[in-house]
ROPAKOL-506782 format. One line per 8 residues: their letters; for each residue x, z, y of N, C-alpha, C. Coordinates in steps of 0.2 Angstrom, whole numbers, plus 5000, padded with zeros to 4 digits. Each point is the difference from the previous one (the first is absolute). Layout:
BEGIN
a	X/Z/Y/X/Z/Y/X/Z/Y  ...
end
This chain:
BEGIN
mmmvaiiv	5124/4872/4636/5004/4994/4997/5007/5000/5005  5005/5000/4997/5007/5000/5004/5004/4994/4998  4998/4994/5001/5004/4995/4999/5004/4999/5007  5006/4999/4999/5004/5000/5006/5003/4993/5001  4998/4997/5006/5003/4993/5002/5005/5000/5004  5005/4995/5000/5005/5000/5005/4998/5000/5007  4995/4996/5001/4997/4999/5007/4992/5001/4999  4997/5005/5003/4993/5001/5000/4997/5000/5007
asmtviac	4995/4996/5001/4997/5000/5007/4993/4998/4999  4995/5004/5003/4993/4998/5000/4997/5001/5007  5000/4994/5004/4997/5000/5007/4995/4994/5000  4997/5000/5006/4995/4994/5002/5004/4994/5001  4996/4995/5000/5002/4993/5001/5002/4999/5008  5005/4996/5001/5002/4999/5007/5000/4992/5001  5000/4999/5006/5001/4993/5002/5007/4999/5004  5005/4997/4997/5007/5000/5003/5001/4993/5003
sedensde	5002/5000/5007/5001/4994/5003/5005/4996/4997  5005/5002/4997/5005/4996/4996/4997/4996/4995  4995/5002/4997/4997/4997/4994/4998/4993/5002  4997/4999/5006/4998/4993/5001/5005/4995/5000  5006/5002/5002/5006/4995/5001/5005/5001/4994  4998/5004/4995/5005/5001/4995/5003/4994/4996  4995/4995/4999/5003/4994/4997/5005/4996/5004  4998/5000/5007/5005/4997/5004/5006/5003/5001
nneenggn	5000/5007/5000/5006/5004/5001/5004/4999/4994  4997/5000/4994/5004/5000/4994/5003/4993/4999  4997/4994/5002/5003/4994/5000/5006/4999/5004  4999/5003/5006/5006/5000/5005/5006/5004/4998  4998/5005/4996/5006/5004/4998/5003/4998/4994  4998/4995/4997/5003/4997/4994/4996/5004/4994  5002/4998/4994/4997/5003/4994/5003/4999/4994  4997/5003/4995/5003/4999/4993/4996/4995/4996
ggggvvag	4995/4997/5003/4996/4996/4996/4995/5003/4995  4999/5006/5001/4995/5004/4997/5002/5006/4996  4996/5006/5002/5001/5006/4996/5005/5004/5004  5001/5006/4996/5005/5005/5003/5007/5000/4998  5002/4994/4998/5007/5000/4998/5004/4995/5004  5006/5002/5003/5004/4996/5004/5007/5000/4997  5003/4994/4999/5006/4999/4996/5005/5004/5003  5004/5004/4996/5006/5004/5003/4998/5006/5004
krlksyiv	4994/5002/5000/4997/5006/5003/4996/5005/4996  5002/5006/5000/4996/5005/4996/4998/5006/5004  4995/5004/4999/4998/5005/5004/5005/5006/4999  5002/5003/5006/5004/5005/5001/4996/5007/5001  4996/5000/5005/4996/5006/5001/4994/4998/5005  4995/5004/5000/4995/5000/5005/4998/5006/5003  4997/5000/5006/4998/5007/5003/4993/4999/5002  4996/5005/4998/4993/5001/5001/4998/5005/5005
sspenttr	4998/4998/5006/4999/5004/5006/4992/5001/5001  4998/5006/5000/4993/5002/5001/5000/5006/5005  4994/5001/5003/4999/5006/5004/5002/5007/4996  4999/5000/4994/5001/5006/4996/5008/5001/4999  5003/4995/4997/5007/5001/4999/5003/4993/4999  5007/5000/4999/5004/4993/4999/5004/5001/4994  4999/4995/4995/5004/5001/4994/5004/4993/4999  5005/5001/4996/5005/4995/4999/5001/4999/4993
seysynnd	5000/4993/4998/5001/4999/4993/5006/4996/4999  5005/5002/4996/5006/4996/4999/5001/4997/4993  5002/4994/4999/5000/4997/4993/5007/4999/4998  5001/5001/4994/5007/4999/4997/4999/4996/4993  5006/4996/4999/5000/4995/4995/5005/5001/4994  4999/4997/4995/5005/5000/4994/5005/4995/5002  5005/5000/4996/5005/4995/5001/4998/4993/4998  4995/4999/4996/4997/4993/4999/4995/4998/5005
gtlkridn	4999/5004/5005/4995/4998/5005/4993/5003/4999  4998/5003/4994/4994/5002/4999/4999/5007/5004  4994/5001/5002/4998/5006/5004/5001/5007/4995  5003/5005/5003/5002/5006/4997/4996/5006/5002  5000/5001/5006/4997/5006/5003/4997/4999/5007  4995/5004/5001/4997/5000/5007/5000/5008/5002  5003/5002/5005/5000/5006/5003/4996/5001/5006  4996/5005/5001/4995/5000/5005/5002/5007/5004
yyhesskl	5001/4999/5006/5002/5006/5005/4995/5001/5005  5000/5006/5003/4997/5001/5006/5005/4998/5005  4999/4995/5005/5005/4997/5004/5004/5004/5004  4996/5005/5004/5004/5004/5005/5005/5005/4996  4998/5003/4995/5004/5005/4997/5004/4997/4994  4999/4994/4998/5003/4997/4994/4999/5004/4994  4995/5004/4999/4998/5004/4994/4997/4995/4995  5003/5000/4994/4997/4996/4995/4994/5003/4997
fqyvivts	4994/4997/5000/4994/5003/4998/4997/4996/4993  5003/4994/4999/4998/4997/4994/5005/4994/4998  5000/4999/4994/5005/4994/4998/4997/4997/4994  5002/4994/4999/4997/4995/4995/5006/4997/4996  5000/5001/4993/5005/4997/4996/4996/4994/4997  5004/4994/5001/4997/4994/4998/5004/4997/4993  4996/4998/4996/5003/4996/4994/4997/4993/5000  5005/4996/5000/4998/4992/5001/5001/4997/4994
nsdgtvak	4996/4994/4999/5001/4995/4995/5006/4996/5001  5002/4996/4995/5006/4996/5001/4999/4995/5005  4994/4998/5002/4999/4994/5005/4999/5003/5007  5001/5007/5001/5000/5003/5006/4993/5003/5002  4995/4998/4996/4994/5004/5001/5000/5007/4998  4995/5004/5003/5000/5007/4999/4996/5001/4994  5004/5004/4995/4996/5002/4994/4997/5007/5001  5003/5005/5003/4998/5006/5000/5002/5004/5007
qeqylvdv	4996/5004/5003/5002/5004/5005/4998/5007/4998  5005/5005/5001/4999/5007/5000/5001/5003/5006  4994/5003/5003/4999/5002/5007/5000/5008/5000  5005/5003/5003/5000/5008/5000/4999/5002/5007  4996/5006/5001/5000/5004/5006/5005/5005/4999  5004/5001/5005/5006/5005/5000/4998/5007/5000  4995/5002/5004/4998/5007/5001/4995/5003/4995  4997/4995/4996/4995/5002/4994/5002/4997/4994
slitvwnf	4998/5002/4995/5001/4997/4993/4995/4995/4998  4999/4995/5005/4996/4994/4999/5003/4994/4999  4999/4996/4995/5003/4994/4998/4994/4995/4998  5001/4994/5003/4996/4994/4998/5004/4995/4997  4998/4997/4994/5003/4995/4997/4996/4994/5000  5003/4994/5003/4996/4994/5000/5004/4995/4995  4995/4996/4997/5003/4995/4995/4996/4993/5002  5004/4995/5000/4998/4994/5003/4999/4995/4994
sydankkp	4995/4995/5001/5000/4994/4995/4999/4994/5004  5002/4994/4997/5001/4994/5004/4996/4994/4997  4999/4995/5003/4998/4994/4997/5005/4995/4999  4999/4994/4997/5005/4996/4998/5005/4997/5006  4997/5001/5006/5004/4998/5006/5004/5006/5003  5000/5005/4997/5004/5006/5002/4996/5004/5006  4994/4999/5001/4996/5003/5005/4997/5006/4997  4999/5006/5004/4997/5006/4997/4993/4999/4998
lkrqgtss	4998/5002/4994/4993/5000/4998/4997/5007/5002  5003/5005/4998/4998/5006/5000/5005/5006/5001  4999/5005/5003/5004/5006/5001/4996/5006/4998  5003/5004/4995/4996/5005/4997/5004/5007/5002  4997/5005/5002/5004/5006/5002/4997/5006/4997  5004/5005/4999/4998/5006/4997/5003/5006/5004  4996/5004/5003/5003/5006/5004/5000/5006/4996  5006/5004/5000/5000/5007/4996/5003/5005/5005
mdgveigt	4997/5006/4999/5003/5006/5004/5002/5005/4995  5006/5003/5000/5002/5005/4995/4999/4997/4993  5000/4994/4998/4999/4997/4994/4993/4999/4998  4995/5001/5004/4993/4999/4999/4998/4994/5003  4997/4996/4997/4997/4994/5003/4994/5002/5005  5000/4997/5006/4995/5002/5005/4996/4994/5002  5003/4994/4999/4996/4994/5002/5003/4993/4998  4997/4995/5000/5002/4993/4999/4998/4995/5005
stvdytfq	5003/4995/5000/4999/4995/5005/5001/4993/4997  4996/4995/5002/5002/4993/4998/4999/4995/5006  5005/4995/5000/5000/4995/5006/4999/4994/4996  4995/4996/5002/4999/4993/4997/5001/4995/5006  5005/4995/4998/5002/4995/5005/4997/4993/4999  4998/4997/5005/4998/4993/5000/5005/4995/5004  5002/4995/4997/5005/4995/5003/4997/4993/5000  5001/4997/5006/4998/4993/5000/5005/4996/5003
ngrktrdv	5002/4995/4996/5006/4995/5003/5006/5004/5001  5001/5005/4996/5007/5004/5000/4999/5006/5005  4995/5001/5004/4999/5005/5005/4995/5005/4998  5002/5006/5002/4995/5006/4998/4994/4999/5005  4994/5000/4998/4994/4999/5005/4996/5007/5000  5001/5004/4995/4996/5006/5000/5003/5005/4994  4999/5006/5001/5001/5005/4995/4994/5005/5000  4999/5003/4995/4995/5006/4999/5003/5006/4997
vkdysgiv	5000/5005/5004/5003/5006/4997/4994/5005/4998  5000/5003/4995/4995/5005/4997/5004/5006/4998  4998/5006/5003/5003/5006/4999/4995/5005/4996  5003/5003/4995/4995/5004/4996/5003/5007/4999  4995/5004/4999/5001/5007/4998/4997/5001/4993  5004/5000/4995/4997/4999/4993/4997/4993/4999  4993/5000/4999/4997/4993/4999/4996/4999/5007  5000/5005/5004/4996/4999/5006/5003/4996/5006
lqqetlre	4997/4995/5002/5003/4996/5006/5000/5004/5006  5006/5001/5003/5000/5004/5006/5000/4996/5007  5003/4994/4999/5001/4996/5006/5002/4993/4998  4997/4995/5003/5001/4993/4999/5003/4997/5007  5005/4996/4999/5003/4997/5006/5001/4992/4999  4997/4996/5005/5001/4993/4999/5004/4998/5006  5005/4996/4998/5004/4996/5005/5000/4993/5000  4999/4996/5005/4999/4993/5000/5006/4998/5005
ysygsngr	5003/4994/4998/5006/4998/5003/4999/4993/5003  5002/4999/5006/4999/4993/5004/5007/4997/5001  5001/4994/5000/5006/4996/5001/5000/4995/5006  5005/4999/5003/5000/4994/5005/5002/4994/4997  5000/4994/5004/5001/4994/4997/5007/4999/4997  5005/5004/5002/5007/5000/4998/5000/5004/4993  4995/5003/4998/5000/5004/4994/5002/5007/5000  5001/5002/5006/5002/5007/5001/4994/5005/5001
rtttiqti	5000/5006/4998/4994/5004/5000/4999/5002/5008  4994/5000/5002/4999/5002/5007/4996/5006/5001  4995/5001/4996/4996/5006/5000/4998/5003/4993  4999/5007/5000/4997/5003/4994/4994/5004/5003  4994/4999/4996/4994/5004/5002/4999/5005/4994  5000/5006/5001/5000/5005/4995/4993/5004/5001  4996/5001/4995/4994/5003/5000/5000/5006/4995  4998/5006/5003/5000/5006/4996/4993/5003/5001
ngntlqyt	4996/5001/4996/4994/5004/5001/4996/4997/5006  5000/4994/5001/4997/4997/5006/5003/5000/5006  5006/5003/5000/5004/5000/5006/5006/4994/5000  5000/4997/5005/5005/4994/5000/5006/5001/5005  5005/4997/4998/5007/5001/5003/5003/4993/5000  5002/4997/5006/5004/4994/5000/5007/5001/5001  5005/4997/4996/5007/5000/5001/5001/4993/5003  5005/5000/5005/5002/4993/5003/5007/5000/5000
rtynsdgt	5003/4994/4998/5007/4999/4999/5003/4996/5005  5007/5001/5002/5004/4996/5004/5007/4999/4996  5003/4995/5002/5006/4998/4996/5006/4999/5004  5006/5001/4997/5007/4998/5004/5001/4993/5000  5005/4998/5004/5001/4993/5000/5003/4997/4993  5003/5004/4996/5002/4997/4993/4994/5000/4995  4994/5002/5002/4995/5000/4995/4999/5007/4997  5004/5005/5001/4999/5007/4997/4994/5003/5004
lqkvtsss	4997/5005/4996/4995/5004/5003/5003/5004/5005  4997/5000/5007/5003/5005/5005/4995/5006/5001  4994/4999/5000/4995/5006/5002/4993/4999/4997  4997/5005/4998/4993/5000/4998/4997/5006/5004  4994/4998/5003/4997/5004/5005/4992/5001/4998  4998/5006/5001/4993/5001/4999/4997/5004/5006  4994/5003/5000/4998/5004/5006/5004/5006/5002  5003/5003/4995/5004/5006/5002/5007/5001/4996
ititftwe	5002/4995/4996/5006/5000/4997/5004/4994/5002  5007/5000/5000/5004/4995/5001/5006/5000/4994  5001/4995/4997/5005/5000/4994/5005/4995/5003  5007/5002/5000/5005/4995/5002/5005/5000/4995  5003/4994/4999/5004/4998/4994/5007/4998/5002  5005/5002/4995/5007/4999/5001/5002/4996/4993  5003/4994/5001/5002/4996/4994/5008/5000/5000  5002/4999/4994/5008/4999/4999/5001/4994/4996
ngkpphdf	5006/4998/5000/5003/4994/4996/5000/5002/4993  4997/4996/4996/5000/5001/4993/4995/4996/4996  5000/4999/4994/4995/4996/4996/4994/5004/5000  4994/4997/5002/4994/5004/4999/4998/5000/4993  4998/5006/4997/4999/5001/4993/4993/4997/4998  4996/4999/5005/4993/4998/4998/4997/4998/5007  4994/4997/5000/4996/4999/5006/4997/5006/5002  5002/5003/5006/4998/5006/5003/4992/5000/5001
ddyaqf	4997/4994/5001/4993/5000/5002/4996/5001/4993  5003/4999/4994/4996/5001/4994/4998/5007/4999  5004/5005/5003/4999/5007/5000/4997/5003/5006  5002/4998/5006/4998/5003/5006/4993/5000/5001  4998/5006/5002/4992/5002/5001/4998/4999/5007  5004/4996/5004/4998/4999/5007/5002/4993/5002
end
């Protein structure tokens, strides 16, 4: 099964010292009153560092502010290895993503559906190589009070379930996400967040990866946390 994710990680659970004080730190650093959207700020790029390699993802936008494309590079060489073409709905939510690997003829097409509050209900993906379908994937989302609390990812080869991933999301008293617990085949990984003083996401850490974010001025097309898997 060759479903390609923008960020893939499977490690054991960690205990992070920052996590105990994350609510206090987030309150002191200001906030946006809930969720991953800060007025006047949109995501520019992020860097994923691990012992194996370091990658960089860069975001570009259409003139109306909707998300246009995500380019993924090996950070040291700046070699493009993957890109995602995004089609947005008129309200800024993502309608479709077409994800391409540069060195092989592999494409994954994702389609999204939403509830009445414009929150994702389901993401459905199909992967093809040389025009032949090789696998499918579904993501089912659960929201409570406007915040994503869990999602379940099921990857299939034909009709055979290859892997199931559960992610559960926790929030501080100020409404910002603090941790994500991811479970794959009984193995658990914890992501922990820290924030900038303006309320934008600064860093996500786990046992062996660090993700650092850069933001720019501009109208955010949607709530980043509705889609973020960490």
